[in-house]
Phi, psi and omega in degrees: 000124180281124181284155175268123180265140177289152177290157179290157185301323181298322183287317178305323181289348176275350176291152181249011182279169189310313187299329188258000183236354182285330188230158179296165185293344174281357181263133169273114185270110180233041188250293183291157183275067165241148181256167181256021187257153173294160178295154169298140184304329183289329181289314178305312178299314178303316180287321175298319179293323180293324178288320183299323182262003180061040178274077187231021181278201176292151178290141186287162176288337178231124179225170178274006187299311183301314177296319178301315182290321178304317178293320175302311183296323175296311182296313194272328187238359189050043184231141183240075176292151180269123181301330183293346182252027177239154167215147183263167175198185188293312181203175186294326179296321177298315181300318182301307184305311188290325172290316178300325178296332180273331192255350175242165173242159181307129183089353175297150179273134175240124179283133164238144189255101185266154006286144189214160173320116191303324179302340181308319183299314181290324179294316176303312180293324179296326175283358176094002179265185184237139178284134165237118185267130177229120186288144164299147171279129171276113185279345186104331172226014176180193183229154177206166181290146174270088188293329179294315180291326177293314179300319180297315178302312177299315181298328181267013169117358177301134190265343184202156170239131173261103189257141171252117195209099004293165189271136175245120026253000193281341182078008183294131172256115184287134183287159179299324181292318178297315184296319183293324176295319182297312178304316180296322181295313181297313176301319181303323190246013174067031179256173171239166177235125177249113190258117180270107181246044185290329182271004186306312186297345182259010172294130182291152185305330182299292181290330182069193178216140175246114181290144181298318185286359178266349196279327187190167173297325178297319178297317184291327181289334186238359193259151172227134169246147175235128186235160175198155172273354195296319184288308182296320187250012178052058186242014187309325183285357188261347167066085176199130175212166179234135171264128192237132175230174186215008181214169192290316187292312175294331177297315181298327174296312179301316182296340182271357181287143178304148181303330180301330177302314180281333178286347174287352178298136174282141177298313178299320183297313183298313184298319179297310185304318182292322175292319180297319183278354182288153177303330179295342179264358181298318183295320177301313181294322170299323176292322179300312182302322176300316179300314183294321179299310177299322181289324181292329176279320175301319178303312181301320177294320179296317183291319175299327185280312191258333180226068183297348175281350180288141171249120184229128171246127182299127182285148175280345182210150172089193179227025181247127180255134177256113192239124178269112182250017184303323186291346180276354179067032180268013174093182185291325185233078189294341182299331182293312182294323180294320176293316180294317189256328183258343184060050174232128183260119176237161179281139186293120181303313177303336173304335186273355182130169181308329182295340185278358178305136179078001184252161171226153168250128186242132176271112182254023171279064186213191180272156173307328182292315184289320184298314180297317178295318182298316182286326178290325175298316179294323182288340179283349183296324178077184181293161172292130179279148182272000000 
């Protein structure tokens, strides 16, 4: 299997996206969830064809997107979602908000499991609901859902759980058994689960990935999944995601959404996603997973060698590392000092919740050379001066 190689730094600095424009050129940007790899060839061909034929109008009312994802899910997850029970929109965040607006009332509580992707807090509020934070349980060598606390919240009236599956920032792949327990609790208390599965294609083969809607009848009856090719294939700027259901009541909710929700899908995003989900892109994705596996292991080696006080658990999915630097005494938000002194941009740990104090999130979806340089720069900072 041929690995996917990151582009050289001089080419990356020609990009105009957030990762490469937020900071000056002396900063190594490892903060936002963009990767440094070239597009999968099938995606490049699809976009080139669209430009060549000036195919830049409104997204059509009927597209091959849902069927393409269903085929992808069958090949990659042994799951057969029904294309008739899906609708597209601009991105996963928009899908979350639009679904929560339909399944909660203003002031209803929505459980989020922290530390978690920071926009979750804002998305719940944008939908008119109230965030209820429940920490993941630290098992000593990983993280898992705190089912007792979630059950208590649902029993006391919380109306929804906004699930990150796989989890960002820890890279946790929730087990089928854990997801089934969550589904039963939500069904028992008349609540719903909205599962953000944007990182699912990036689950490593060992742990694999279980879609929430595949675990049980209870999950299908109360569940919504929101999926996208954007994280795995680096397509965030093209704007395309799918809201997926598996039972009549959730499907009716999707069908009640205004047509404008679907028309916000980007035309280029749809074309790119269809190419990403096609079988011809599987080899590229498998090569990317090999590269990320090597990088997540390399990061562990680099931290052990240069920052032995850092606590890092290798993620089971994605290209985001959750690193505890508390033992180094660099304060509640060490990313600030790292940016100032090492000129490496990492995501602020406290943004993910109170559990993020002393932590950073590092994007290792880059070259081994950049990863090594970043860790060595941070290691040269030394102790905090008095």
